[in-house]
C-alpha positions as CSV (number, residue, x, y, z in Angstrom):
1,X,-7.8,23.7,-96.3
2,X,-11.3,23.2,-95.0
3,X,-11.6,20.0,-96.9
4,X,-8.4,18.8,-95.4
5,X,-9.6,19.4,-91.8
6,X,-12.9,17.7,-92.6
7,X,-11.1,14.7,-93.9
8,X,-8.9,14.7,-90.8
9,X,-11.9,14.9,-88.5
10,X,-13.6,12.0,-90.3
11,X,-10.4,9.9,-89.9
12,X,-10.2,10.6,-86.2
13,X,-13.9,10.2,-85.3
14,X,-13.7,6.4,-85.1
15,X,-10.8,6.6,-82.7
16,X,-12.6,9.1,-80.5
17,X,-15.7,6.9,-80.5
18,X,-13.7,3.9,-79.5
19,X,-12.0,5.6,-76.5
20,X,-12.4,3.4,-73.4
21,X,-13.0,4.3,-69.8
22,X,-9.8,4.0,-67.8
23,X,-10.9,2.1,-64.7
24,X,-8.8,1.4,-61.6
25,X,-10.1,-0.9,-58.9
26,X,-8.5,-1.7,-55.6
27,X,-9.2,-5.4,-55.2
28,X,-9.7,-8.4,-57.6
29,X,-13.3,-9.1,-56.6
30,X,-14.3,-5.6,-57.5
31,X,-12.3,-5.9,-60.7
32,X,-14.1,-9.0,-61.7
33,X,-17.5,-7.3,-61.4
34,X,-16.2,-4.2,-63.2
35,X,-15.0,-6.4,-66.0
36,X,-18.5,-8.0,-66.2
37,X,-20.1,-4.6,-66.6
38,X,-17.5,-2.8,-68.7
39,X,-16.5,-5.6,-71.1
40,X,-14.4,-4.3,-73.9
41,X,-15.6,-0.7,-73.3
42,X,-13.1,-0.3,-70.4
43,X,-9.4,-0.5,-69.7
44,X,-9.1,-2.2,-66.3
45,X,-6.3,-2.0,-63.8
46,X,-6.5,-4.0,-60.5
47,X,-4.1,-2.7,-57.9
48,X,-4.1,-5.6,-55.6
49,X,-2.8,-9.1,-56.5
50,X,-5.2,-11.9,-55.8
51,X,-3.1,-13.6,-53.1
52,X,-2.1,-10.4,-51.3
53,X,-3.3,-9.3,-47.9
54,X,-5.9,-6.6,-48.7
55,X,-4.9,-4.7,-45.6
56,X,-1.3,-4.4,-46.5
57,X,-1.0,-4.1,-50.3
58,X,2.5,-3.2,-51.7
59,X,1.6,0.4,-52.8
60,X,4.0,0.8,-55.7
61,X,4.9,4.3,-57.1
62,X,3.4,3.2,-60.4
63,X,0.0,3.1,-58.6
64,X,0.1,6.9,-58.4
65,X,0.5,7.2,-62.2
66,X,-2.4,4.8,-62.7
67,X,-4.7,6.7,-60.3
68,X,-3.7,10.0,-61.9
69,X,-4.9,8.7,-65.3
70,X,-8.0,7.0,-64.1
71,X,-11.5,8.0,-65.2
72,X,-13.0,5.8,-62.5
73,X,-11.8,4.5,-59.2
74,X,-13.7,1.7,-57.6
75,X,-12.9,0.9,-53.9
76,X,-14.6,-1.0,-51.1
77,X,-15.6,2.1,-49.2
78,X,-15.4,0.4,-45.8
79,X,-11.7,1.2,-44.9
80,X,-10.3,-2.2,-46.1
81,X,-7.7,-0.3,-48.2
82,X,-7.3,2.7,-45.9
83,X,-3.7,1.7,-45.0
84,X,-2.4,2.1,-48.5
85,X,-4.9,3.8,-50.8
86,X,-5.2,6.9,-48.6
87,X,-1.6,7.7,-49.0
88,X,-1.7,7.4,-52.8
89,X,-4.8,9.5,-53.7
90,X,-3.4,13.0,-52.7
91,X,-0.3,12.3,-54.7
92,X,-2.3,11.3,-57.8
93,X,-4.1,14.6,-57.7
94,X,-6.9,13.4,-60.0
95,X,-10.2,15.5,-59.6
96,X,-12.1,12.9,-61.7
97,X,-11.9,10.4,-58.9
98,X,-12.5,12.8,-56.0
99,X,-15.2,11.8,-53.5
100,X,-18.6,12.7,-54.7
101,X,-17.7,12.6,-58.4
102,X,-19.2,10.0,-60.8
103,X,-15.7,8.6,-61.2
104,X,-15.4,7.5,-57.5
105,X,-17.4,4.4,-56.7
106,X,-17.7,3.4,-53.0
107,X,-18.8,-0.2,-53.4
108,X,-20.3,-0.6,-49.9
109,X,-23.0,2.1,-50.4
110,X,-26.4,0.4,-50.1
111,X,-24.9,-2.7,-48.5
112,X,-26.3,-3.7,-45.1
113,X,-23.0,-3.6,-43.2
114,X,-22.4,-6.2,-40.5
115,X,-20.4,-5.8,-37.2
116,X,-20.5,-2.0,-37.2
117,X,-18.8,-1.1,-33.9
118,X,-20.7,1.1,-31.4
119,X,-17.4,2.8,-30.6
120,X,-13.9,2.5,-32.0
121,X,-11.7,0.7,-29.6
122,X,-8.3,-0.4,-31.0
123,X,-7.9,-2.9,-28.2
124,X,-10.4,-5.0,-30.2
125,X,-8.0,-5.5,-33.0
126,X,-8.4,-4.5,-36.6
127,X,-11.9,-3.2,-36.6
128,X,-13.5,-0.8,-39.1
129,X,-15.8,2.1,-38.3
130,X,-18.0,1.2,-41.3
131,X,-18.4,-2.4,-40.3
132,X,-16.8,-5.6,-41.6
133,X,-15.4,-4.8,-45.0
134,X,-15.5,-8.3,-46.5
135,X,-19.0,-8.0,-47.9
136,X,-18.5,-9.2,-51.5
137,X,-18.8,-12.9,-50.8
138,X,-22.5,-12.5,-50.3
139,X,-23.8,-12.6,-53.9
140,X,-26.6,-10.3,-53.2
141,X,-24.1,-7.6,-52.3
142,X,-22.2,-8.3,-55.5
143,X,-25.4,-7.3,-57.3
144,X,-25.6,-4.0,-55.4
145,X,-22.0,-3.3,-56.3
146,X,-22.6,-4.1,-59.9
147,X,-25.4,-1.5,-60.0
148,X,-23.1,1.2,-58.6
149,X,-20.5,0.4,-61.2
150,X,-23.1,0.5,-64.0
151,X,-24.4,3.9,-62.9
152,X,-20.9,5.3,-62.9
153,X,-20.0,3.9,-66.3
154,X,-23.3,5.1,-67.8
155,X,-22.8,8.7,-66.6
156,X,-19.2,8.9,-67.8
157,X,-19.7,7.1,-71.1
158,X,-23.3,7.9,-72.0
159,X,-22.9,6.6,-75.5
160,X,-22.4,3.1,-74.1
161,X,-24.9,3.3,-71.3
162,X,-27.3,0.7,-72.7
163,X,-24.4,-1.7,-73.2
164,X,-23.4,-1.4,-69.6
165,X,-27.0,-1.9,-68.5
166,X,-27.3,-5.0,-70.6
167,X,-24.2,-6.4,-69.1
168,X,-25.6,-5.6,-65.6
169,X,-28.8,-7.5,-66.5
170,X,-26.8,-10.6,-67.6
171,X,-24.6,-10.5,-64.5
172,X,-27.6,-10.3,-62.2
173,X,-29.3,-13.1,-64.1
174,X,-26.3,-15.3,-63.7
175,X,-26.3,-14.7,-59.9
176,X,-30.0,-15.2,-59.6
177,X,-29.8,-18.5,-61.5
178,X,-27.0,-19.8,-59.4
179,X,-28.0,-18.5,-55.9
180,X,-30.7,-21.2,-55.3
181,X,-28.2,-23.9,-56.3
182,X,-25.6,-22.5,-53.9
183,X,-28.1,-22.3,-51.1
184,X,-29.4,-25.9,-51.9
185,X,-25.8,-27.2,-51.8
186,X,-25.2,-25.8,-48.3
187,X,-28.7,-26.3,-47.0
188,X,-27.9,-29.7,-45.3
189,X,-25.4,-27.8,-43.1
190,X,-27.5,-25.0,-41.9
191,X,-26.4,-23.8,-38.4
192,X,-23.2,-25.9,-38.6
193,X,-20.1,-24.3,-37.0
194,X,-16.9,-23.6,-39.0
195,X,-13.6,-22.2,-37.7
196,X,-11.8,-19.5,-39.5
197,X,-8.4,-17.9,-39.3
198,X,-9.5,-14.2,-39.7
199,X,-12.9,-12.8,-39.2
200,X,-13.7,-12.1,-42.8
201,X,-16.7,-14.4,-43.5
202,X,-19.8,-13.0,-41.7
203,X,-21.6,-12.1,-44.9
204,X,-21.0,-15.5,-46.4
205,X,-22.1,-17.2,-43.2
206,X,-25.3,-15.1,-43.0
207,X,-26.2,-15.7,-46.6
208,X,-25.7,-19.5,-46.4
209,X,-26.8,-20.2,-42.8
210,X,-23.4,-21.2,-41.4
211,X,-21.8,-20.3,-38.0
212,X,-18.3,-18.9,-38.6
213,X,-17.5,-17.4,-35.2
214,X,-14.5,-19.3,-34.0
215,X,-11.2,-17.8,-35.1
216,X,-7.5,-18.7,-34.8
217,X,-6.7,-15.0,-34.4
218,X,-7.5,-13.9,-30.8
219,X,-8.7,-10.6,-32.3
220,X,-8.9,-9.4,-35.9
221,X,-5.4,-8.8,-37.3
222,X,-3.6,-10.0,-34.2
223,X,-1.3,-13.1,-34.4
224,X,-2.4,-16.3,-32.9
225,X,-0.9,-17.1,-29.4
226,X,-0.4,-20.5,-27.8
227,X,-2.9,-19.7,-25.1
228,X,-5.6,-18.6,-27.5
229,X,-5.0,-21.6,-29.8
230,X,-5.4,-23.9,-26.8
231,X,-8.8,-22.4,-26.1
232,X,-9.8,-22.8,-29.8
233,X,-8.8,-26.4,-29.8
234,X,-10.9,-27.1,-26.7
235,X,-13.9,-25.3,-28.2
236,X,-13.5,-27.2,-31.5
237,X,-13.4,-30.5,-29.7
238,X,-16.4,-29.7,-27.5
239,X,-18.4,-28.3,-30.5
240,X,-17.3,-31.0,-32.9
241,X,-16.0,-28.3,-35.3
242,X,-14.4,-30.2,-38.2
243,X,-13.6,-27.5,-40.7
244,X,-11.1,-24.6,-40.7
245,X,-11.2,-22.2,-43.6
246,X,-8.0,-20.2,-44.2
247,X,-7.7,-17.1,-46.4
248,X,-5.2,-17.6,-49.2
249,X,-2.9,-14.8,-47.9
250,X,-2.6,-16.2,-44.4
251,X,-0.1,-18.7,-42.9
252,X,-1.7,-22.1,-43.3
253,X,0.8,-23.8,-40.9
254,X,-1.1,-22.6,-37.8
255,X,-4.4,-24.0,-39.2
256,X,-2.8,-27.3,-40.1
257,X,-1.4,-27.6,-36.5
258,X,-4.9,-27.0,-35.0
259,X,-6.4,-29.4,-37.5
260,X,-4.0,-32.2,-36.5
261,X,-5.1,-31.8,-32.8
262,X,-8.8,-31.6,-33.5
263,X,-9.4,-34.0,-36.5
264,X,-10.5,-31.0,-38.6
265,X,-9.9,-30.4,-42.3
266,X,-8.3,-27.3,-43.6
267,X,-9.9,-25.7,-46.7
268,X,-8.1,-22.8,-48.5
269,X,-10.5,-20.0,-49.4
270,X,-10.3,-16.5,-50.7
271,X,-12.4,-13.5,-51.4
272,X,-10.6,-12.8,-54.6
273,X,-10.9,-14.3,-58.1
274,X,-7.6,-15.6,-59.2
275,X,-6.2,-16.5,-55.8
276,X,-7.2,-20.2,-55.8
277,X,-5.2,-22.4,-58.3
278,X,-7.4,-24.1,-60.8
279,X,-10.4,-21.8,-60.3
280,X,-11.3,-19.5,-63.1
281,X,-10.5,-15.8,-62.1
282,X,-14.1,-14.6,-62.1
283,X,-16.7,-13.9,-59.4
284,X,-19.2,-16.7,-60.2
285,X,-16.4,-19.3,-60.4
286,X,-15.1,-18.1,-57.0
287,X,-18.5,-18.5,-55.3
288,X,-18.9,-21.9,-56.9
289,X,-15.6,-23.0,-55.4
290,X,-16.4,-21.6,-51.9
291,X,-19.8,-23.2,-51.7
292,X,-18.8,-26.6,-53.2
293,X,-15.4,-27.0,-51.3
294,X,-17.0,-26.1,-47.9
295,X,-20.0,-28.4,-48.6
296,X,-17.7,-31.3,-49.5
297,X,-15.7,-30.8,-46.4
298,X,-18.7,-30.6,-44.1
299,X,-20.2,-33.6,-45.8
300,X,-17.0,-35.6,-45.0
301,X,-17.2,-34.6,-41.4
302,X,-20.6,-36.0,-40.8
């Protein structure tokens, strides 16, 4: 009988050793970085679709089951997902992903948050107490997030810790190799003004020296009005602003209308790998697309 149990244990050991971390992430940008770090050591679930509005994700009942089974939950940590994730977590009842546990990763920790309000005032639109939550399009912030994810994985799966750390090293090296090229590509347009639809690009603007401070929304999250758009059109004409960037999940028709009246070009952008057709669904490819498409448009407007 003892020999039988020993044989059974020996047969099961390989399967135990190959058990993967069950990782749930809220958004595709975080998912792309988690995939870089985890590789084939994790089972990855991304709750948000790449072309969805991150503020208003369709929170399906199946999400509760996925969260209940998760070893790790990775979220932005700056209230981007507060409207839908907060309602799911109590129903999942998973202590592994409770705040303060190694299985709960708040991606914004250690990030220098921009546009942190001095006081919460809902009249200002969709503002967040922790600051603007769209920080992942600064590649330096992606490195910070990758380190958080690595630390979590290494604690929960100590046997694979060195694998995760080697993946982190490769990811950081890829960003460090490409960042000077990205900066060189946009260097001729330092200080140039770009219009946006929603105020989701301050980190990208700061990293690459652009001014993205004219928006088709009168306030974050509020629909454009004819009176506000008239002001935007005047400002664009006076400031010779010839580029409007529009997040993939937003209605492009408003941007096209403004572009027709200002001679500007509209470029579709996204924070999320997989949202732009023809662009590989990974973080590096997304930043490549953003830098090169914006540079091409600014170059044509000279």
